[in-house]
C-alpha positions as CSV (number, residue, x, y, z in Angstrom):
1,M,22.9,9.2,17.7
2,R,20.2,9.6,15.2
3,T,18.4,6.7,13.4
4,R,19.5,6.3,9.9
5,V,16.3,6.0,7.5
6,A,16.1,5.3,3.9
7,L,12.8,6.6,2.8
8,L,11.7,4.7,-0.4
9,F,9.2,5.9,-2.9
10,G,8.2,5.4,-6.6
11,G,8.6,2.1,-8.2
12,K,7.3,0.1,-10.9
13,S,3.5,0.9,-10.3
14,V,0.7,2.6,-11.8
15,E,0.6,4.7,-8.7
16,H,4.3,5.8,-9.3
17,E,3.7,9.6,-9.4
18,V,1.4,9.4,-6.3
19,S,4.0,7.5,-4.2
20,V,6.5,10.5,-5.2
21,I,4.2,12.9,-3.7
22,S,3.5,10.9,-0.5
23,G,7.2,10.1,-0.2
24,I,8.4,13.6,-0.3
25,Q,5.5,14.7,2.0
26,A,6.9,12.2,4.6
27,Y,10.5,13.2,3.9
28,L,9.7,16.9,4.7
29,N,7.9,16.0,7.9
30,M,10.5,13.6,9.6
31,D,12.0,14.8,12.7
32,Q,15.5,15.7,11.7
33,E,16.6,15.7,15.4
34,K,15.8,12.1,15.8
35,Y,16.3,10.8,12.3
36,E,18.9,11.1,9.6
37,T,16.9,10.6,6.5
38,T,18.0,9.6,2.9
39,P,15.3,10.0,0.3
40,V,15.5,7.1,-2.2
41,Y,13.6,7.4,-5.6
42,I,12.8,4.1,-7.3
43,T,12.4,4.5,-10.8
44,K,9.7,2.7,-13.0
45,N,12.3,0.3,-13.9
46,N,12.9,-0.3,-10.1
47,E,16.4,1.3,-10.1
48,M,17.2,3.2,-6.8
49,Y,18.7,6.8,-6.8
50,I,19.8,9.2,-4.1
51,G,21.1,12.8,-4.2
52,E,20.3,16.2,-3.3
53,E,17.6,16.6,-5.9
54,V,15.7,13.5,-4.9
55,G,14.1,15.2,-2.0
56,K,12.7,18.0,-4.1
57,I,9.3,17.6,-5.6
58,E,9.9,20.1,-8.4
59,S,12.8,17.9,-9.7
60,Y,10.3,15.4,-10.8
61,K,9.1,17.5,-13.6
62,N,12.0,16.2,-15.6
63,I,13.0,12.7,-14.6
64,N,15.8,12.2,-16.9
65,E,17.5,15.4,-15.8
66,L,16.9,14.3,-12.1
67,L,18.6,10.9,-12.8
68,Q,21.6,12.5,-14.4
69,K,22.1,14.8,-11.3
70,S,21.7,11.7,-8.9
71,Q,23.6,8.6,-8.0
72,R,22.3,5.2,-8.6
73,V,22.6,2.8,-5.7
74,I,21.8,-0.7,-4.5
75,L,21.1,-2.2,-1.2
76,V,23.8,-4.3,0.2
77,N,24.0,-6.2,3.6
78,E,27.7,-6.4,4.4
79,G,28.7,-7.8,7.8
80,G,25.3,-7.0,9.3
81,K,25.7,-3.3,8.0
82,I,22.9,-2.2,5.5
83,L,24.6,0.0,3.0
84,L,23.2,2.0,0.1
85,M,26.1,1.3,-2.3
86,P,26.9,3.3,-5.5
87,Y,26.2,1.3,-8.6
88,P,28.2,0.4,-10.7
89,A,31.1,0.6,-8.4
90,R,33.7,3.1,-9.5
91,K,36.9,1.5,-10.7
92,F,39.1,4.4,-9.7
93,G,38.4,6.7,-6.7
94,K,36.4,6.0,-3.7
95,N,32.9,4.6,-3.4
96,H,30.9,6.3,-0.7
97,P,28.1,4.0,0.7
98,V,25.4,5.4,2.8
99,E,24.7,3.3,5.9
100,I,21.3,3.0,7.2
101,D,19.4,1.4,10.1
102,L,16.1,0.6,8.5
103,A,13.9,1.3,5.3
104,F,10.7,3.4,5.3
105,P,8.8,2.3,2.2
106,V,6.2,4.9,1.0
107,V,4.9,3.1,-2.0
108,H,1.6,2.4,-3.5
109,G,0.4,-0.3,-5.8
110,T,1.4,-3.5,-7.4
111,N,5.2,-4.5,-7.4
112,V,6.0,-2.4,-4.3
113,E,3.0,-2.3,-1.7
114,D,1.9,-5.8,-2.5
115,G,4.8,-7.6,-0.6
116,A,7.3,-7.7,-3.4
117,L,9.5,-4.8,-2.0
118,Q,8.9,-6.0,1.5
119,G,10.0,-9.5,0.5
120,Y,13.2,-8.0,-1.1
121,L,14.0,-6.0,2.0
122,K,13.4,-9.1,4.3
123,I,15.9,-11.4,2.2
124,L,18.5,-8.6,2.5
125,G,17.9,-8.5,6.2
126,V,16.8,-4.8,6.1
127,P,14.4,-3.8,8.8
128,F,11.5,-1.8,7.4
129,V,8.5,0.3,8.4
130,G,4.9,-1.0,7.9
131,C,3.3,-4.2,7.1
132,D,5.3,-7.5,6.6
133,V,5.2,-9.5,3.5
134,T,2.1,-11.6,4.2
135,A,-0.1,-8.6,5.4
136,S,1.1,-6.6,2.4
137,A,0.2,-9.3,0.0
138,I,-3.3,-9.9,1.4
139,G,-4.0,-6.2,1.7
140,M,-3.4,-5.7,-1.9
141,D,-5.3,-8.7,-3.2
142,K,-9.1,-7.6,-2.9
143,F,-10.5,-11.3,-3.2
144,I,-8.2,-12.9,-0.7
145,M,-8.7,-10.1,1.7
146,K,-12.4,-10.4,1.5
147,T,-12.2,-14.2,2.2
148,V,-10.0,-13.5,5.4
149,L,-12.2,-10.8,6.7
150,K,-15.3,-13.0,6.2
151,E,-13.6,-15.6,8.5
152,Y,-13.3,-12.8,11.1
153,G,-16.9,-11.6,10.9
154,V,-16.2,-8.3,9.1
155,P,-19.0,-7.4,6.7
156,V,-17.9,-7.4,3.0
157,L,-19.9,-7.6,-0.1
158,D,-19.9,-10.9,-1.9
159,A,-17.8,-10.8,-5.1
160,K,-16.8,-13.0,-8.2
161,L,-13.2,-13.4,-9.4
162,F,-12.3,-13.8,-13.1
163,T,-9.0,-14.5,-14.6
164,L,-7.5,-14.2,-18.2
165,A,-9.0,-17.5,-19.1
166,D,-12.5,-16.2,-18.4
167,Y,-11.5,-12.9,-20.3
168,A,-10.9,-15.1,-23.2
169,R,-14.6,-16.0,-23.2
170,M,-16.0,-12.6,-22.9
171,E,-19.6,-13.5,-23.7
172,A,-19.8,-16.1,-21.0
173,L,-18.1,-13.9,-18.5
174,L,-20.7,-11.1,-19.1
175,D,-23.6,-13.6,-18.8
176,Q,-22.3,-14.9,-15.4
177,I,-21.9,-11.4,-14.1
178,E,-25.5,-10.6,-15.1
179,E,-26.8,-13.9,-13.9
180,T,-25.1,-13.8,-10.4
181,I,-24.7,-10.1,-9.6
182,G,-26.9,-8.1,-12.0
183,Y,-26.9,-4.3,-12.4
184,P,-25.5,-2.1,-11.3
185,V,-22.1,-3.8,-11.0
186,I,-18.6,-2.5,-10.0
187,I,-15.5,-4.0,-11.8
188,K,-12.2,-3.7,-10.2
189,P,-8.7,-4.9,-11.0
190,V,-7.9,-7.4,-8.1
191,N,-4.7,-5.8,-6.9
192,T,-4.7,-2.0,-7.8
193,G,-5.2,1.2,-5.6
194,S,-6.1,4.8,-6.2
195,S,-9.3,3.8,-8.1
196,V,-7.2,2.8,-11.0
197,G,-9.2,0.7,-13.5
198,I,-12.3,0.7,-11.5
199,S,-15.7,1.5,-12.9
200,V,-19.3,1.1,-12.6
201,A,-21.6,-0.6,-15.3
202,K,-25.3,-0.3,-15.5
203,T,-25.8,-2.0,-18.9
204,R,-24.1,-4.8,-20.8
205,E,-22.2,-2.4,-23.2
206,E,-20.8,-0.5,-20.2
207,L,-20.0,-3.9,-18.4
208,E,-17.9,-5.1,-21.5
209,N,-16.0,-1.7,-21.4
210,S,-15.6,-2.0,-17.6
211,V,-14.0,-5.4,-17.9
212,D,-11.8,-4.5,-20.8
213,E,-10.5,-1.3,-18.7
214,A,-9.9,-3.5,-15.5
215,F,-8.0,-6.2,-17.3
216,R,-5.4,-3.4,-18.8
217,Y,-4.2,-3.2,-15.2
218,A,-4.4,-6.7,-13.9
219,T,-4.6,-10.4,-14.8
220,K,-7.5,-10.9,-12.5
221,V,-10.5,-8.7,-11.9
222,L,-13.4,-8.8,-9.4
223,A,-17.1,-8.0,-9.9
224,E,-19.4,-7.0,-7.1
225,H,-22.7,-5.2,-6.6
226,A,-22.3,-1.5,-6.9
227,I,-24.0,0.6,-4.2
228,L,-25.5,3.6,-6.0
229,N,-26.9,5.4,-2.9
230,L,-23.4,5.5,-1.5
231,R,-21.7,7.0,1.3
232,E,-17.8,6.3,1.6
233,I,-16.3,6.7,5.2
234,N,-12.6,6.2,5.7
235,C,-10.7,5.7,9.0
236,S,-7.0,5.2,9.7
237,V,-5.5,2.6,12.1
238,L,-2.1,2.9,13.8
239,G,-0.3,-0.1,15.6
240,N,0.1,-3.7,15.1
241,E,-1.7,-7.0,15.3
242,N,-1.6,-6.8,19.1
243,E,-2.3,-3.3,19.9
244,A,-3.9,-0.6,17.6
245,E,-6.0,2.7,17.8
246,A,-8.1,4.4,15.2
247,S,-8.1,7.9,14.0
248,E,-10.8,10.3,13.2
249,C,-13.3,9.3,10.3
250,E,-13.7,11.2,7.1
251,E,-16.1,11.3,4.2
252,P,-14.6,11.9,0.9
253,L,-16.5,13.9,-1.6
254,H,-16.5,12.8,-5.2
255,T,-18.0,13.6,-8.7
256,K,-19.1,10.1,-10.0
257,D,-20.3,6.9,-8.6
258,I,-17.0,6.2,-7.1
259,L,-14.1,8.3,-5.9
260,S,-12.0,8.5,-9.0
261,Y,-8.1,8.9,-9.6
262,E,-8.8,12.3,-11.0
263,D,-10.9,13.2,-7.7
264,K,-8.0,12.0,-5.5
265,Y,-5.0,13.6,-7.3
266,V,-5.9,16.0,-10.0
267,S,-9.0,17.9,-9.6
268,N,-8.0,19.2,-6.2
269,A,-4.3,20.2,-7.2
270,K,-3.8,23.9,-6.8
271,G,-1.4,26.0,-8.9
272,G,-0.6,22.7,-11.0
273,Q,0.6,20.8,-7.9
274,S,-1.1,17.9,-6.2
275,K,-0.7,17.3,-2.5
276,G,-1.8,13.8,-2.8
277,M,-4.7,12.4,-0.7
278,A,-4.2,15.4,1.6
279,S,-5.9,17.7,-1.2
280,V,-9.1,15.6,-1.6
281,A,-12.4,17.4,-0.8
282,R,-13.7,15.6,2.3
283,K,-15.7,16.1,5.5
284,I,-13.5,15.7,8.5
285,P,-15.1,14.5,11.0
286,A,-17.5,12.6,8.9
287,D,-21.2,13.3,9.5
288,L,-21.9,10.3,11.8
289,S,-23.6,9.8,15.1
290,P,-21.3,9.1,18.0
291,E,-22.6,5.4,17.9
292,E,-21.9,5.3,14.1
293,R,-18.4,6.7,14.6
294,E,-17.4,4.2,17.1
295,T,-18.7,1.2,15.1
296,V,-16.5,2.4,12.2
297,R,-13.6,2.9,14.4
298,A,-13.9,-0.5,16.1
299,L,-14.4,-2.3,12.7
300,A,-11.3,-0.6,11.4
301,V,-9.2,-1.8,14.2
302,K,-10.7,-5.4,13.9
303,A,-10.0,-5.6,10.2
304,F,-6.4,-4.0,10.6
305,Q,-5.5,-6.7,13.2
306,A,-7.4,-9.6,11.4
307,L,-5.0,-9.0,8.4
308,G,-2.0,-8.7,10.7
309,C,-1.0,-5.1,9.8
310,N,1.8,-2.9,11.1
311,G,2.4,0.8,11.0
312,V,-0.4,2.9,9.7
313,A,-3.2,1.9,7.2
314,R,-6.4,3.4,5.9
315,I,-9.5,1.3,5.9
316,D,-12.4,2.5,3.5
317,F,-16.0,1.6,4.3
318,M,-19.2,2.0,2.4
319,I,-22.6,2.7,3.8
320,D,-25.6,1.8,1.5
321,G,-28.0,4.7,2.0
322,D,-30.9,2.5,1.1
323,S,-30.5,-0.1,3.7
324,G,-28.1,1.6,6.1
325,K,-25.7,-1.3,6.1
326,L,-22.0,-0.7,6.6
327,Y,-19.6,-2.7,4.5
328,F,-15.6,-3.1,4.5
329,N,-14.5,-1.9,1.2
330,E,-10.7,-2.1,0.9
331,I,-7.5,-1.5,3.0
332,N,-4.6,0.7,1.9
333,T,-1.5,-0.7,3.8
334,I,0.5,2.3,2.8
335,P,-2.1,4.9,2.3
336,G,-1.8,8.2,0.2
337,S,-0.1,10.8,2.3
338,L,0.1,8.1,5.0
339,A,-3.4,9.4,6.1
340,F,-1.8,12.1,8.3
341,Y,-4.8,14.3,7.8
342,L,-6.9,11.8,9.7
343,W,-4.6,11.9,12.8
344,E,-4.2,15.6,13.0
345,P,-7.7,16.1,14.4
346,L,-6.7,13.8,17.4
347,G,-3.7,15.8,18.0
348,V,-1.1,13.6,16.4
349,S,1.1,15.7,14.2
350,Y,2.6,14.2,10.9
351,S,6.1,14.1,12.5
352,S,4.7,12.2,15.5
353,L,2.8,9.9,13.3
354,L,6.1,9.1,11.3
355,D,8.0,8.6,14.6
356,R,5.4,6.1,15.9
357,M,5.5,4.0,12.8
358,I,9.2,3.8,13.0
359,Q,9.2,2.8,16.8
360,L,6.6,0.1,15.8
361,A,9.1,-1.2,13.1
362,L,11.8,-1.3,15.6
363,K,9.7,-3.0,18.1
364,R,9.0,-5.8,15.5
365,V,12.8,-6.1,15.0
366,R,13.3,-6.8,18.7
367,E,10.5,-9.3,18.7
368,E,11.7,-11.2,15.7
369,Q,15.2,-11.3,17.3
370,A,13.8,-13.6,20.0
371,V,12.4,-16.0,17.4
372,N,14.6,-18.8,16.1
373,F,14.9,-18.9,12.3
374,V,17.6,-21.5,12.2
375,F,17.4,-25.2,13.1
376,D,20.6,-27.0,13.5
377,T,20.7,-30.4,12.0
378,N,23.4,-32.8,10.5
379,I,21.1,-33.8,7.5
380,L,23.8,-32.7,5.0
381,N,26.5,-34.8,6.5
382,Q,24.2,-37.9,5.9
383,A,22.8,-36.8,2.6
384,S,23.1,-39.3,-0.3
385,F,23.0,-37.7,-3.8
386,G,22.9,-41.1,-5.7
387,G,19.1,-41.0,-6.2
388,A,16.0,-39.3,-5.1
389,K,15.6,-41.0,-1.8
390,G,16.5,-37.8,0.0
391,A,13.9,-35.8,-1.7
392,K,11.4,-34.0,0.7
393,R,8.3,-36.0,1.2
């Protein structure tokens, strides 16, 4: 009997369209002999739809028409069975739910990759592929992530965090960045991916524009020293916090100081159609010595396990061409195209990569079933509601 998988993509995120590309790539590469896969499109309003057109990339040229041809559903746990239930339920005739065994989120960005969707699935009791709630949340928050990795001895650039309260005092904010970091400086929304809202500033005027741009996409932004003589090296990791392995390394090629959204998803599209991160101009393997390659791969595994990740992630590193120092930049807990192109050079096909991710999820389910999440007590029989004495202390 095939394992029934709901492949989720889309969602309320600035990386919505990228997720659609990654999700359909994954859907088309699932081993249909082992998995009965239902593609589930999550709209920008976080509504879920299934149907024949949902798994076809050409259908997304007209979203309204796609939704009219598709069935809206909601996830329901009924007696331990996980169902994609038609919504709203039909008053007449039969409702035909789709039963699944686990969910496979292929989503990017805030509201979906950051632990929100994972928490929703957890509450419903839906087993899912990839990082758990905590690792997803930490992996999306660049400041917290740096703090954790520092504790584990992973080299990261120091950064300053600014909130909306700081943004209201723009001149003081700019002064602080100039005094503590100086130029050049890179400004980032604290929790976006795909280079959205990220820019480098070399003057005060550019800095003000960069801060304005970053706050368009987040309520907190990060400032750190910008490495101008920069080489970016990426490496994927597959496994869990107990056992993991690294992929081949790549060096993305870009047109500006940083690899932009356009570099990743637009400029390399052929025939008007992007293939997501798989289409980015890059060197694979990266031009590294054997020693440098192993240093990057070992550090990628260390960071992956320090953050408690599961499934597949892509870790992005920076090499300062002037000093030769290597720094961890960020982690993508659900990377674009699931970083399959970094595993193919090692003989791992996309289909096999998806299979191993699902097996890791099923292993986590078995491990969690051995853990007690219920503690029997008679506290409610003894509770008194006449005052606040029973309040938790």
